[in-house]
PDB file with one MODEL, atoms N, CA, C and O in Angstrom:
MODEL        1
ATOM      1  N   MET A   1     122.195  29.693  71.393  1.00  0.00           N
ATOM      2  CA  MET A   1     122.937  30.583  72.258  1.00  0.00           C
ATOM      3  C   MET A   1     122.458  30.459  73.695  1.00  0.00           C
ATOM      4  O   MET A   1     123.281  30.419  74.609  1.00  0.00           O
ATOM      5  N   GLY A   2     121.157  30.398  73.918  1.00  0.00           N
ATOM      6  CA  GLY A   2     120.623  30.303  75.262  1.00  0.00           C
ATOM      7  C   GLY A   2     120.790  28.919  75.875  1.00  0.00           C
ATOM      8  O   GLY A   2     120.766  28.766  77.096  1.00  0.00           O
ATOM      9  N   HIS A   3     120.962  27.900  75.012  1.00  0.00           N
ATOM     10  CA  HIS A   3     121.069  26.525  75.501  1.00  0.00           C
ATOM     11  C   HIS A   3     122.303  26.345  76.381  1.00  0.00           C
ATOM     12  O   HIS A   3     122.236  25.662  77.403  1.00  0.00           O
ATOM     13  N   GLY A   4     123.418  26.943  76.001  1.00  0.00           N
ATOM     14  CA  GLY A   4     124.640  26.845  76.798  1.00  0.00           C
ATOM     15  C   GLY A   4     124.493  27.509  78.151  1.00  0.00           C
ATOM     16  O   GLY A   4     125.022  27.026  79.152  1.00  0.00           O
ATOM     17  N   LEU A   5     123.765  28.631  78.178  1.00  0.00           N
ATOM     18  CA  LEU A   5     123.529  29.337  79.435  1.00  0.00           C
ATOM     19  C   LEU A   5     122.681  28.492  80.375  1.00  0.00           C
ATOM     20  O   LEU A   5     122.958  28.419  81.572  1.00  0.00           O
ATOM     21  N   ILE A   6     121.645  27.855  79.834  1.00  0.00           N
ATOM     22  CA  ILE A   6     120.776  27.006  80.658  1.00  0.00           C
ATOM     23  C   ILE A   6     121.563  25.824  81.210  1.00  0.00           C
ATOM     24  O   ILE A   6     121.417  25.471  82.381  1.00  0.00           O
ATOM     25  N   LYS A   7     122.396  25.212  80.374  1.00  0.00           N
ATOM     26  CA  LYS A   7     123.209  24.078  80.829  1.00  0.00           C
ATOM     27  C   LYS A   7     124.180  24.520  81.913  1.00  0.00           C
ATOM     28  O   LYS A   7     124.409  23.782  82.871  1.00  0.00           O
ATOM     29  N   GLY A   8     124.754  25.712  81.780  1.00  0.00           N
ATOM     30  CA  GLY A   8     125.661  26.230  82.799  1.00  0.00           C
ATOM     31  C   GLY A   8     124.953  26.485  84.116  1.00  0.00           C
ATOM     32  O   GLY A   8     125.503  26.219  85.185  1.00  0.00           O
ATOM     33  N   ILE A   9     123.730  27.003  84.040  1.00  0.00           N
ATOM     34  CA  ILE A   9     122.950  27.249  85.258  1.00  0.00           C
ATOM     35  C   ILE A   9     122.582  25.926  85.919  1.00  0.00           C
ATOM     36  O   ILE A   9     122.628  25.816  87.144  1.00  0.00           O
ATOM     37  N   GLN A  10     122.214  24.917  85.122  1.00  0.00           N
ATOM     38  CA  GLN A  10     121.879  23.607  85.679  1.00  0.00           C
ATOM     39  C   GLN A  10     123.086  22.983  86.363  1.00  0.00           C
ATOM     40  O   GLN A  10     122.957  22.384  87.430  1.00  0.00           O
ATOM     41  N   THR A  11     124.258  23.121  85.754  1.00  0.00           N
ATOM     42  CA  THR A  11     125.480  22.588  86.348  1.00  0.00           C
ATOM     43  C   THR A  11     125.787  23.303  87.652  1.00  0.00           C
ATOM     44  O   THR A  11     126.162  22.664  88.635  1.00  0.00           O
ATOM     45  N   MET A  12     125.631  24.626  87.673  1.00  0.00           N
ATOM     46  CA  MET A  12     125.880  25.396  88.884  1.00  0.00           C
ATOM     47  C   MET A  12     124.895  24.995  89.983  1.00  0.00           C
ATOM     48  O   MET A  12     125.288  24.845  91.140  1.00  0.00           O
ATOM     49  N   ASN A  13     123.617  24.820  89.632  1.00  0.00           N
ATOM     50  CA  ASN A  13     122.621  24.399  90.615  1.00  0.00           C
ATOM     51  C   ASN A  13     122.954  23.020  91.181  1.00  0.00           C
ATOM     52  O   ASN A  13     122.805  22.785  92.380  1.00  0.00           O
ATOM     53  N   LYS A  14     123.406  22.111  90.318  1.00  0.00           N
ATOM     54  CA  LYS A  14     123.764  20.775  90.779  1.00  0.00           C
ATOM     55  C   LYS A  14     124.921  20.838  91.768  1.00  0.00           C
ATOM     56  O   LYS A  14     124.913  20.128  92.774  1.00  0.00           O
ATOM     57  N   ARG A  15     125.915  21.681  91.494  1.00  0.00           N
ATOM     58  CA  ARG A  15     127.050  21.822  92.410  1.00  0.00           C
ATOM     59  C   ARG A  15     126.604  22.419  93.736  1.00  0.00           C
ATOM     60  O   ARG A  15     127.075  21.999  94.793  1.00  0.00           O
ATOM     61  N   ILE A  16     125.701  23.393  93.694  1.00  0.00           N
ATOM     62  CA  ILE A  16     125.194  23.999  94.929  1.00  0.00           C
ATOM     63  C   ILE A  16     124.430  22.960  95.743  1.00  0.00           C
ATOM     64  O   ILE A  16     124.596  22.890  96.961  1.00  0.00           O
ATOM     65  N   TYR A  17     123.597  22.153  95.089  1.00  0.00           N
ATOM     66  CA  TYR A  17     122.858  21.097  95.791  1.00  0.00           C
ATOM     67  C   TYR A  17     123.815  20.073  96.402  1.00  0.00           C
ATOM     68  O   TYR A  17     123.594  19.603  97.518  1.00  0.00           O
ATOM     69  N   ASN A  18     124.872  19.728  95.673  1.00  0.00           N
ATOM     70  CA  ASN A  18     125.847  18.770  96.194  1.00  0.00           C
ATOM     71  C   ASN A  18     126.579  19.326  97.409  1.00  0.00           C
ATOM     72  O   ASN A  18     126.793  18.610  98.387  1.00  0.00           O
ATOM     73  N   ILE A  19     126.964  20.599  97.352  1.00  0.00           N
ATOM     74  CA  ILE A  19     127.622  21.224  98.503  1.00  0.00           C
ATOM     75  C   ILE A  19     126.679  21.230  99.699  1.00  0.00           C
ATOM     76  O   ILE A  19     127.093  20.928 100.819  1.00  0.00           O
ATOM     77  N   PHE A  20     125.419  21.572  99.469  1.00  0.00           N
ATOM     78  CA  PHE A  20     124.427  21.589 100.543  1.00  0.00           C
ATOM     79  C   PHE A  20     124.268  20.197 101.157  1.00  0.00           C
ATOM     80  O   PHE A  20     124.175  20.067 102.377  1.00  0.00           O
ATOM     81  N   ALA A  21     124.237  19.163 100.327  1.00  0.00           N
ATOM     82  CA  ALA A  21     124.095  17.792 100.825  1.00  0.00           C
ATOM     83  C   ALA A  21     125.311  17.374 101.647  1.00  0.00           C
ATOM     84  O   ALA A  21     125.161  16.714 102.676  1.00  0.00           O
ATOM     85  N   ILE A  22     126.510  17.749 101.208  1.00  0.00           N
ATOM     86  CA  ILE A  22     127.720  17.410 101.954  1.00  0.00           C
ATOM     87  C   ILE A  22     127.742  18.135 103.294  1.00  0.00           C
ATOM     88  O   ILE A  22     128.136  17.555 104.306  1.00  0.00           O
ATOM     89  N   VAL A  23     127.323  19.395 103.309  1.00  0.00           N
ATOM     90  CA  VAL A  23     127.270  20.146 104.570  1.00  0.00           C
ATOM     91  C   VAL A  23     126.277  19.496 105.530  1.00  0.00           C
ATOM     92  O   VAL A  23     126.569  19.361 106.719  1.00  0.00           O
ATOM     93  N   LEU A  24     125.113  19.095 105.036  1.00  0.00           N
ATOM     94  CA  LEU A  24     124.136  18.423 105.900  1.00  0.00           C
ATOM     95  C   LEU A  24     124.678  17.097 106.433  1.00  0.00           C
ATOM     96  O   LEU A  24     124.478  16.763 107.601  1.00  0.00           O
ATOM     97  N   LEU A  25     125.357  16.352 105.583  1.00  0.00           N
ATOM     98  CA  LEU A  25     125.951  15.093 106.020  1.00  0.00           C
ATOM     99  C   LEU A  25     127.008  15.338 107.093  1.00  0.00           C
ATOM    100  O   LEU A  25     127.075  14.610 108.083  1.00  0.00           O
ATOM    101  N   ALA A  26     127.829  16.362 106.895  1.00  0.00           N
ATOM    102  CA  ALA A  26     128.853  16.699 107.886  1.00  0.00           C
ATOM    103  C   ALA A  26     128.213  17.140 109.200  1.00  0.00           C
ATOM    104  O   ALA A  26     128.676  16.753 110.272  1.00  0.00           O
ATOM    105  N   LEU A  27     127.162  17.940 109.127  1.00  0.00           N
ATOM    106  CA  LEU A  27     126.480  18.375 110.349  1.00  0.00           C
ATOM    107  C   LEU A  27     125.859  17.194 111.088  1.00  0.00           C
ATOM    108  O   LEU A  27     125.744  17.220 112.314  1.00  0.00           O
ATOM    109  N   PHE A  28     125.465  16.173 110.359  1.00  0.00           N
ATOM    110  CA  PHE A  28     124.923  14.973 110.990  1.00  0.00           C
ATOM    111  C   PHE A  28     126.032  14.122 111.611  1.00  0.00           C
ATOM    112  O   PHE A  28     125.882  13.625 112.727  1.00  0.00           O
ATOM    113  N   PHE A  29     127.147  13.954 110.889  1.00  0.00           N
ATOM    114  CA  PHE A  29     128.222  13.068 111.343  1.00  0.00           C
ATOM    115  C   PHE A  29     129.109  13.680 112.421  1.00  0.00           C
ATOM    116  O   PHE A  29     129.504  12.973 113.348  1.00  0.00           O
ATOM    117  N   LEU A  30     129.431  14.954 112.334  1.00  0.00           N
ATOM    118  CA  LEU A  30     130.447  15.529 113.212  1.00  0.00           C
ATOM    119  C   LEU A  30     130.118  15.438 114.699  1.00  0.00           C
ATOM    120  O   LEU A  30     131.020  15.113 115.471  1.00  0.00           O
ATOM    121  N   PRO A  31     128.894  15.700 115.158  1.00  0.00           N
ATOM    122  CA  PRO A  31     128.630  15.513 116.597  1.00  0.00           C
ATOM    123  C   PRO A  31     128.796  14.057 117.047  1.00  0.00           C
ATOM    124  O   PRO A  31     129.251  13.791 118.159  1.00  0.00           O
ATOM    125  N   VAL A  32     128.425  13.126 116.177  1.00  0.00           N
ATOM    126  CA  VAL A  32     128.585  11.709 116.512  1.00  0.00           C
ATOM    127  C   VAL A  32     130.068  11.370 116.609  1.00  0.00           C
ATOM    128  O   VAL A  32     130.494  10.699 117.549  1.00  0.00           O
ATOM    129  N   ILE A  33     130.848  11.829 115.648  1.00  0.00           N
ATOM    130  CA  ILE A  33     132.287  11.562 115.648  1.00  0.00           C
ATOM    131  C   ILE A  33     132.943  12.217 116.861  1.00  0.00           C
ATOM    132  O   ILE A  33     133.821  11.622 117.486  1.00  0.00           O
ATOM    133  N   TRP A  34     132.525  13.432 117.196  1.00  0.00           N
ATOM    134  CA  TRP A  34     133.121  14.186 118.303  1.00  0.00           C
ATOM    135  C   TRP A  34     132.916  13.467 119.634  1.00  0.00           C
ATOM    136  O   TRP A  34     133.826  13.439 120.464  1.00  0.00           O
ATOM    137  N   LYS A  35     131.742  12.888 119.850  1.00  0.00           N
ATOM    138  CA  LYS A  35     131.416  12.245 121.134  1.00  0.00           C
ATOM    139  C   LYS A  35     131.844  10.777 121.191  1.00  0.00           C
ATOM    140  O   LYS A  35     131.810  10.162 122.257  1.00  0.00           O
ATOM    141  N   LEU A  36     132.241  10.223 120.066  1.00  0.00           N
ATOM    142  CA  LEU A  36     132.568   8.805 120.000  1.00  0.00           C
ATOM    143  C   LEU A  36     133.867   8.523 120.740  1.00  0.00           C
ATOM    144  O   LEU A  36     134.856   9.235 120.565  1.00  0.00           O
ATOM    145  N   LYS A  37     133.862   7.495 121.557  1.00  0.00           N
ATOM    146  CA  LYS A  37     135.054   7.126 122.333  1.00  0.00           C
ATOM    147  C   LYS A  37     135.916   6.089 121.611  1.00  0.00           C
ATOM    148  O   LYS A  37     137.086   5.912 121.949  1.00  0.00           O
ATOM    149  N   GLN A  38     135.351   5.412 120.632  1.00  0.00           N
ATOM    150  CA  GLN A  38     136.089   4.377 119.916  1.00  0.00           C
ATOM    151  C   GLN A  38     136.660   4.962 118.627  1.00  0.00           C
ATOM    152  O   GLN A  38     135.916   5.398 117.749  1.00  0.00           O
ATOM    153  N   TRP A  39     137.978   4.967 118.527  1.00  0.00           N
ATOM    154  CA  TRP A  39     138.641   5.587 117.380  1.00  0.00           C
ATOM    155  C   TRP A  39     138.394   4.838 116.085  1.00  0.00           C
ATOM    156  O   TRP A  39     138.334   5.449 115.017  1.00  0.00           O
ATOM    157  N   ASP A  40     138.247   3.510 116.165  1.00  0.00           N
ATOM    158  CA  ASP A  40     138.037   2.756 114.928  1.00  0.00           C
ATOM    159  C   ASP A  40     136.701   3.123 114.275  1.00  0.00           C
ATOM    160  O   ASP A  40     136.619   3.225 113.051  1.00  0.00           O
ATOM    161  N   LEU A  41     135.665   3.320 115.078  1.00  0.00           N
ATOM    162  CA  LEU A  41     134.379   3.737 114.518  1.00  0.00           C
ATOM    163  C   LEU A  41     134.432   5.177 114.009  1.00  0.00           C
ATOM    164  O   LEU A  41     133.803   5.512 113.005  1.00  0.00           O
ATOM    165  N   ALA A  42     135.183   6.019 114.705  1.00  0.00           N
ATOM    166  CA  ALA A  42     135.327   7.409 114.262  1.00  0.00           C
ATOM    167  C   ALA A  42     136.018   7.464 112.903  1.00  0.00           C
ATOM    168  O   ALA A  42     135.649   8.263 112.042  1.00  0.00           O
ATOM    169  N   ILE A  43     137.016   6.616 112.717  1.00  0.00           N
ATOM    170  CA  ILE A  43     137.726   6.579 111.432  1.00  0.00           C
ATOM    171  C   ILE A  43     136.791   6.095 110.320  1.00  0.00           C
ATOM    172  O   ILE A  43     136.836   6.614 109.205  1.00  0.00           O
ATOM    173  N   LEU A  44     135.949   5.110 110.616  1.00  0.00           N
ATOM    174  CA  LEU A  44     134.979   4.640 109.618  1.00  0.00           C
ATOM    175  C   LEU A  44     133.992   5.742 109.243  1.00  0.00           C
ATOM    176  O   LEU A  44     133.676   5.917 108.066  1.00  0.00           O
ATOM    177  N   LEU A  45     133.503   6.486 110.240  1.00  0.00           N
ATOM    178  CA  LEU A  45     132.576   7.576 109.947  1.00  0.00           C
ATOM    179  C   LEU A  45     133.253   8.694 109.160  1.00  0.00           C
ATOM    180  O   LEU A  45     132.649   9.274 108.258  1.00  0.00           O
ATOM    181  N   LEU A  46     134.503   8.999 109.497  1.00  0.00           N
ATOM    182  CA  LEU A  46     135.238  10.007 108.723  1.00  0.00           C
ATOM    183  C   LEU A  46     135.444   9.545 107.284  1.00  0.00           C
ATOM    184  O   LEU A  46     135.381  10.349 106.354  1.00  0.00           O
ATOM    185  N   GLY A  47     135.687   8.259 107.105  1.00  0.00           N
ATOM    186  CA  GLY A  47     135.786   7.714 105.750  1.00  0.00           C
ATOM    187  C   GLY A  47     134.469   7.840 105.003  1.00  0.00           C
ATOM    188  O   GLY A  47     134.445   8.138 103.808  1.00  0.00           O
ATOM    189  N   GLY A  48     133.369   7.609 105.720  1.00  0.00           N
ATOM    190  CA  GLY A  48     132.051   7.780 105.113  1.00  0.00           C
ATOM    191  C   GLY A  48     131.766   9.214 104.734  1.00  0.00           C
ATOM    192  O   GLY A  48     131.011   9.470 103.796  1.00  0.00           O
ATOM    193  N   LEU A  49     132.351  10.144 105.440  1.00  0.00           N
ATOM    194  CA  LEU A  49     132.207  11.559 105.099  1.00  0.00           C
ATOM    195  C   LEU A  49     133.172  11.953 103.980  1.00  0.00           C
ATOM    196  O   LEU A  49     132.871  12.832 103.172  1.00  0.00           O
ATOM    197  N   ALA A  50     134.331  11.299 103.938  1.00  0.00           N
ATOM    198  CA  ALA A  50     135.334  11.640 102.928  1.00  0.00           C
ATOM    199  C   ALA A  50     134.936  11.167 101.527  1.00  0.00           C
ATOM    200  O   ALA A  50     135.297  11.805 100.538  1.00  0.00           O
ATOM    201  N   LEU A  51     134.204  10.065 101.432  1.00  0.00           N
ATOM    202  CA  LEU A  51     133.837   9.537 100.110  1.00  0.00           C
ATOM    203  C   LEU A  51     132.974  10.495  99.293  1.00  0.00           C
ATOM    204  O   LEU A  51     133.290  10.722  98.125  1.00  0.00           O
ATOM    205  N   PRO A  52     131.891  11.074  99.846  1.00  0.00           N
ATOM    206  CA  PRO A  52     131.128  12.026  99.029  1.00  0.00           C
ATOM    207  C   PRO A  52     131.910  13.299  98.714  1.00  0.00           C
ATOM    208  O   PRO A  52     131.702  13.914  97.669  1.00  0.00           O
ATOM    209  N   ILE A  53     132.805  13.693  99.614  1.00  0.00           N
ATOM    210  CA  ILE A  53     133.634  14.870  99.331  1.00  0.00           C
ATOM    211  C   ILE A  53     134.564  14.574  98.159  1.00  0.00           C
ATOM    212  O   ILE A  53     134.717  15.403  97.263  1.00  0.00           O
ATOM    213  N   TYR A  54     135.186  13.392  98.162  1.00  0.00           N
ATOM    214  CA  TYR A  54     136.045  12.994  97.050  1.00  0.00           C
ATOM    215  C   TYR A  54     135.252  12.918  95.745  1.00  0.00           C
ATOM    216  O   TYR A  54     135.721  13.364  94.698  1.00  0.00           O
ATOM    217  N   ASP A  55     134.056  12.355  95.818  1.00  0.00           N
ATOM    218  CA  ASP A  55     133.203  12.238  94.637  1.00  0.00           C
ATOM    219  C   ASP A  55     132.819  13.616  94.103  1.00  0.00           C
ATOM    220  O   ASP A  55     132.728  13.809  92.891  1.00  0.00           O
ATOM    221  N   PHE A  56     132.595  14.568  94.997  1.00  0.00           N
ATOM    222  CA  PHE A  56     132.253  15.928  94.581  1.00  0.00           C
ATOM    223  C   PHE A  56     133.449  16.618  93.925  1.00  0.00           C
ATOM    224  O   PHE A  56     133.293  17.318  92.925  1.00  0.00           O
ATOM    225  N   LEU A  57     134.633  16.421  94.484  1.00  0.00           N
ATOM    226  CA  LEU A  57     135.823  17.089  93.955  1.00  0.00           C
ATOM    227  C   LEU A  57     136.332  16.458  92.659  1.00  0.00           C
ATOM    228  O   LEU A  57     137.020  17.122  91.883  1.00  0.00           O
ATOM    229  N   ASN A  58     136.008  15.194  92.415  1.00  0.00           N
ATOM    230  CA  ASN A  58     136.448  14.480  91.208  1.00  0.00           C
ATOM    231  C   ASN A  58     135.242  13.919  90.466  1.00  0.00           C
ATOM    232  O   ASN A  58     135.024  12.707  90.471  1.00  0.00           O
ATOM    233  N   PRO A  59     134.451  14.788  89.827  1.00  0.00           N
ATOM    234  CA  PRO A  59     133.234  14.297  89.157  1.00  0.00           C
ATOM    235  C   PRO A  59     133.566  13.493  87.900  1.00  0.00           C
ATOM    236  O   PRO A  59     134.598  13.701  87.263  1.00  0.00           O
ATOM    237  N   VAL A  60     132.671  12.578  87.567  1.00  0.00           N
ATOM    238  CA  VAL A  60     132.783  11.772  86.351  1.00  0.00           C
ATOM    239  C   VAL A  60     131.687  12.239  85.403  1.00  0.00           C
ATOM    240  O   VAL A  60     130.523  12.337  85.792  1.00  0.00           O
ATOM    241  N   ASP A  61     132.059  12.527  84.163  1.00  0.00           N
ATOM    242  CA  ASP A  61     131.064  12.958  83.176  1.00  0.00           C
ATOM    243  C   ASP A  61     130.158  11.792  82.813  1.00  0.00           C
ATOM    244  O   ASP A  61     130.626  10.670  82.624  1.00  0.00           O
ATOM    245  N   ASP A  62     128.865  12.059  82.717  1.00  0.00           N
ATOM    246  CA  ASP A  62     127.875  11.038  82.363  1.00  0.00           C
ATOM    247  C   ASP A  62     127.574  11.069  80.869  1.00  0.00           C
ATOM    248  O   ASP A  62     126.414  11.186  80.474  1.00  0.00           O
ATOM    249  N   LYS A  63     128.596  10.968  80.044  1.00  0.00           N
ATOM    250  CA  LYS A  63     128.403  11.039  78.594  1.00  0.00           C
ATOM    251  C   LYS A  63     128.301   9.671  77.999  1.00  0.00           C
ATOM    252  O   LYS A  63     128.137   9.535  76.786  1.00  0.00           O
TER     253      LYS A  63
ENDMDL
END
């Protein structure tokens, strides 16, 4: 009975850590993107930010 609760808490903690990591990545990238004068590099950086967000929203089970 307690095993399911522990697994749920671990899953919730993992999601919180992932959200925190994405926020830190965004805080690192956004000032660089904002000041960048070259649109092609800005698009590449936005793509680099979009990939972990996509990965977070569409998780793959490790079974």
